[in-house]
N, C-alpha and C positions, 0 to 999 in steps of 0.2 A: 321221346319221353320213357319213359322206363318203369313201366306199369305193365300189370297183367289182371284179366280179369280171372277170378274161379269161373271154372266149367261151368257150375249153377248159374252164374250169371247170364248166361248164353239163353237160352231155348231149353223150357222144360213143357212140354207138351199139354197142352190144357186140357185134354181128355185124360190125364195121367192126373194132373191135378182135382179135376172134378170126379173123378172115380174115387179119390182116399178122401171127399168131403168139405173138397176146400170153399163151399159155398155156405154148410155149416149145419145148424137146424131148423128144422122148420120154422119158418116166418121167414127166414134172412131170405134175400133175393139175389139175387145174382142178374147184374146189370151189363149190357156189351156197350162200348164204342161202336156206333157207324158210322158215324161224321168227323173228321178230323178237322173241320174249321169250329175257329173260337165265335161264331156271330148270334149266340141265344140260338140255335137251332136245335130242337129235341136229338137225341143221340149223339150229341156232342159231351165232352166230358164234363163240362163246368155247368150244364144242363143234369148229368146225371149226378151230379153231385150234393147239386141242389136237389133233386130227384128223389134220393137216396134215404133209406131210413136206416137207424146206427145199427151196426153191425150187417150192413149188405157189402157184398164183393162186386167192385167194376172192376171188368177185363175190357184194354186195349188190347187190339190186335196191331200186328206189325202197322207202321207207318206214323207218320211226323206230323203233332201238334202241334201249330204257333200261337202262342196266347196273344189276344189284345186288350186295351186299354177300355174303360181309363183305368189307370191306375191310383195306388192311395185308400183304398176302403177294406174291412175287413168280411164285408157279409156276401163276396165270392159272385160279382155283379161285372168287374172286369177285372183287368193286372194279372196278379195272381191269381192263384187255385187255394183259395180261401175253404179249411176244412174244419165245420164244426159240431160234428159227429165221430162218434166209432164208425168207422168206415177199413174197409181192403181195397187196395189197386194195383192190378196186378198188370204189368205188360205183359207180351211175348217174347223178350228177352233184351237186354242194355243193347245190344247190336241192331236191333231192328225196331224196337218202340220208343221214339221221342218225342220228348215235352220240351219246345223251343222256349224259353221267357218272351222272345223277339225284342231285348232290351227297353220295354218300357217299363219292366217292373222284375218282381221276384215270380218262382216257380212255385213254389210250395209255400205255406203258409197254415200253421197250427196257432190260431191265436189265443191270448189269455182272452177273457177266462172262462171258455169252452175247456182248455187242453181236453180235448179227444184224445183217442187212443187210435193209431193211427197204424196200420202195416204198406209199404209200400215194396214192390219187388217188381223185377226184370225190367228196367227203363233208363234212357238217360235224360239228364236231367240239367239243361245244358241255356247256355246266352240267358239267362236272368239278370236282371239290373235293380239292386237297392240301392233309394239317395238317402236313405234316413233311416230305417229298420234293422238295417244287418239281415245278412243274409239273403246274399245274392240268388242263389239257387233255393235253399231252404232257411224259413225261420221257425220254432217249433217251441213250442212253449206246452205243448201235453206230453205225450209218451208216443215216442216214433221207433217202430221198429223198416231199417230198411236193409234190403237185403238183394246181393245178384244187382247192384243196379250200378250206374255212372255219375257224379256231380261234377261236370268239366267245361270251364270256358263261361265263368258268372262272377259277378263282377260286384261289390260292394263299394259305392261311391258316394265321396264329399256330395252333401246340396251345393249346387249351382258350381261343383267343381273348386267349391273352398270349403270352410267354417271348419265345422266337428268331425275328427276323424269316423270313420264307420267300420264296423266290424262283421268279418265271417262272410268272404268272398262267395265261397262254397255252401256254407254251413253255421247258421248260428243256432245256438242250443240252450233254451233257458228253465227248460225243462228234464224231459228223462228219454235218452240216444241210445239206439241199438243200429251200428252196423255191419254188420257180416256180409262179404266177398265182395266187396264196396270198391272203386277205384277212386279216386278223390284228385281231379289233379286236371293243374291250366286255371286256376281261380285265382280273383285278387281281392284284396282289402287293401284299399286305402286308408288304413289306418291299421288293424291289428286283425289276426287271426284269416289270412291268407286261404289256404282252406277249409279250417276249421277252427268255431269258437264256441269253445263250453262257459258259461258264465260263470260268478259267484252264485253257488248252490247248485247247481246242476251235474247231471250224472250223467257222461258220458261212457260207451265199452266199442271197445272197437277187435272183431275176429276177423283175420285175413283179410284186411283191409291194404289196399297203395293208397297211400298221403303223395305222390310226388307233381313238382313244375310249378308249386304256390307260391306267389308272391306277396309280401305284406309293405305296406310303406313305411312301419312302423315293427310291429314284433311279431313275434308266432307267424311265420310263414307258413308254413305247414298247418300247425294245431296250437294256437293257443288255449291256455286249459288255466282258470280262475276256477274252476271246480274240482268234480271228484272223476280222473281218469282212469278206464284199463285199456290197457291195447296186450293183445295176445297174438300172435302170429301175423306180425303188422311189420310194413316196410316202410320206411321215412325218407324220400330218396328228393334230391337237383332241387328243391325249394330254399329262396332266399329271400330274407327280411335286411332290410333299410338299418335300424336297428339292432335287437338282439332275440335270440333263439329265431335260427334259421331253420331248421325242421322244428322240436318243439320247446313251449315257451311252460313252463308250471309256475302258475304264482304272479307274484309282482309286488310293487311297493304296499300295496295296501289288503292285500290278494295272502296272505302267507297261510291260509287255513289250507289251499289248493294242494292236494294230492296228487300221487301220478303213479300207476305200477305200470310196467313194461315186462314182459315176459317172451322169450321168443325173439324179439324184438331187431331187425337192422336198420340202422341211420347213416346215411350213407350220400355223400355229396350235395352236401347242404351249406349255405355260406349264411352270416350274419354280418355287419358291418362292425357291430359294436362286441357285442355278448354271446356268446355259446352259438359255436358255428351249428354244431350238432344238436344240441340239450342247454337249453338254460333255465336252472330250478332254483327258484328262490322260497318255493312250500318244503312237501315232502316227496319226494323222488325213491321210491326203489327199482333198483331195475336185477334182474336175475334172469342169464344165458341172451343176453342182450349185444349185439358186434355193434359197433360208433367208429367207425372209418372213412379214410378222405371229405369228411367234414375243414370249414375254415372260418374264421372271422377277419376282416381288413386291421385290424388292431392287435397291439401283441400283446404277449401274455393275460386272453382274455377267452381263452378257453376254446377250442377250435373244435373238438368233439365236447365233451361238456365244461359249462361255466354252471359253479354251485355258489350259492348265497343263500342256501338255505340247509335243510337234511338230506343228503345224495349217498343212500348207501348202494354196493354193489359187488354180486357173487357172481362168480362165473362170467364175468364180463371182459369184454375182448374190446380193448381201446388201441389205436394206431393209424398212421397215416394221415391226421388230423396236424392244419398247421392255424395259427397265431402268428398274424401280420408276417409271413413267409416263411416263418421261422417253424421247427415243429414245435407242437404245442396243441397234445391230447386234455388236456383238463384244467383250469385254476377253479381256486378257492379250494374248500373241505373237502374230500370224496371221504366215504368210510367205508372202508374196505371189510366185506365179510364172508374174504376169502375167496383163492381159484381165480384172481383176474391174470390178466396180461395187458402192458403199458410197452406201447416199441418205443416208448423215450422213459423219461423220467416224472412229467410235472405231476402225475395223478398220485404222487409220494405212495406208491401202495404198503402197506407193512404186514399184512391178513396173512394166515394160515395159507401156503401153497399160491402166492402171488407171483406173477413173475413182471422184471423189468427190465429195460432196454432189448427186449424179445423181439424180432420181429416174427410177425404171425407165419408170412407164407399165403397169400390169404389171392382167390381168382378175382376180376375183376364180377361189379354187379349185374345178375345175368338169371337166365331162368335155368336153374339148378332141377328141376320139377318141383312139383308144391304149386299151390294157389298166389306165392307172390314172389318176386326176384331178392334174390341174396345173392353175400358172398363166401363158395364154398372156400373150408378148409385144406391146403391143396396134400400132395404127400410129404410127406416131411414136415409139415406146420409143428410147433411145437405144443401151439393149442390143446390137440388131440391126445384124449385120455388122462386131459391136466385137469378139468373140471373137478368141483365135489360133486360125488351120487348123492348125498344127503342135502335136498331138496332141491334137485335138478328133477327141470319138467318131465314127462313123460313121453316124450317126444317131441323132435327140434323145430324150426319155424315151418317147417315143408310135413309135417307130421311124420316123422321117420322116427322109428323107437329107439328114447336111449336107456341106458348106452348101448353105442356097437361095438364098444374095446372094453376094456378094465375097466373105465369111468368114462363118464359124462365127459365129451370137449368143451372147450370153454368157448364160449360166443353162442347165436344163433344159429349154427350150423353144426348141424354131428353128420362127422365125417364116414366113411365106412374102414373096414381093415387098409391100412396104407394109404389114405385118404382120396380112396374110391365113391363114387357116388352111391350109398345103397335103397333098395329098392320102395320105393317111396308108398304108402299106402294111399295117399289120395290122389293118385294118375300121375301120368307122363307129364301133363303141365303140356308147354310148347306155347305157339303166338304170340301172347300180348293181348292189347287192348283190343277188346271186341272181336278176338278168335273163338271158336267152337270146341267145343272137346264131344266128343258122343263115347267113351270107352263105358264099357259097363262098370268103375270105379264109378265114374261120374254120376252115371248114373243114378248107382246106388246109395249115392251121396247125395244126389236132387229129393230122391225117394222119402231121404230120409228128413233133410230140410222143409221139405212140405208138409211132414207129415209132423216135427214140431211146428211148425206156423199153427196150422190148425189147431193143434190143441193150444194155441197162443190166444188163436182167433177166439173161442170157442168161447175160453176166460176171458176174453174185453166183451164180446157180445154178452156175457152174466154182469157184467157191471154195466155194460148201454143202460 
């Protein structure tokens, strides 16, 4: 599984969080889980969710909570954890605080009509099972901020193994969803949206996120977006769809209003049997400094990298080594060039200023090149170095490295140093992979800044409570 956790996902000392006022203003309480069972006893997570007042914080120390039935109700009596009020749930780190659905129901549900405002940090959400409502790990109708966490090994299953398709193996979003420093991996939908499913009219924002190794029986194995999605500093890799949109699918036959904005995103190693091994778009997609490489489809001329049946605009985008039906095939459909893109073949039919076609980019493998997510490095001598447009170029690359390092920005999600070297990364040295730790001064500083931001965000939600 090609994924990394942000250093912030691992372990922020509780004392630091509390010293920053995480528990908030007078009147808000901090409750701590003391019993890791799920049989209704006091001190258990379910009991604390029920007992908490709006605006409270629930702290979960290191340990594993396995949820128990009965499933299928929305009042938090059993099965998934139903959150009906504004709450913060704070784990000790994704590597040590684990909430296991026990394969009897989903894990978290923020249902309608309550539409609560919820913050969840520092947990792993795994082994959830949704049979009807979608969202094996999480179903959200409210406003959810999930940070420094893992959503893995969840399933959206068809009822009785057949019948209607289900949606969102990892997360089904029907409200407003913000993911920061999150890994969504190894989830499955017996329908659409193996990792993430963003419903029509919903809003989803991903920053420093890895979406990897998810599967879908139909479309959008990594991400299926029918609403509005914004991806920044994200890696979408090794997802597989039986139909279209191996990595990302935006829009559909009846959802042409869907939109996606991708900035500093790596899309690699995804596969679809039909269209769009990396990305399928039939809505509106805007790509800036994106790398799309090593994706594929089983069908000929079906857009191994990008298949566009809508409005797809690209600027400083690198498309290389994607295949369709075993042949070279970076693109299918109409791609609108805003200039300074690279196509290793000719299928994207680029005609903008500074575009490069039939040009090999000289990429390294998908790996830890420092930063919070895996990237494809531009190696020494790559024609993508200094070939991008500086106008409209992001201030940093996917790893947080300042742009430009040379005369102009590089094409793609990765900014190389002089001669293709790896420049110093202010986000920290990286390393490890899923579940690894990090204790560098830069990662601690980042943790403190994140806590301050979350504290302010939490104060605002209490005022709304």
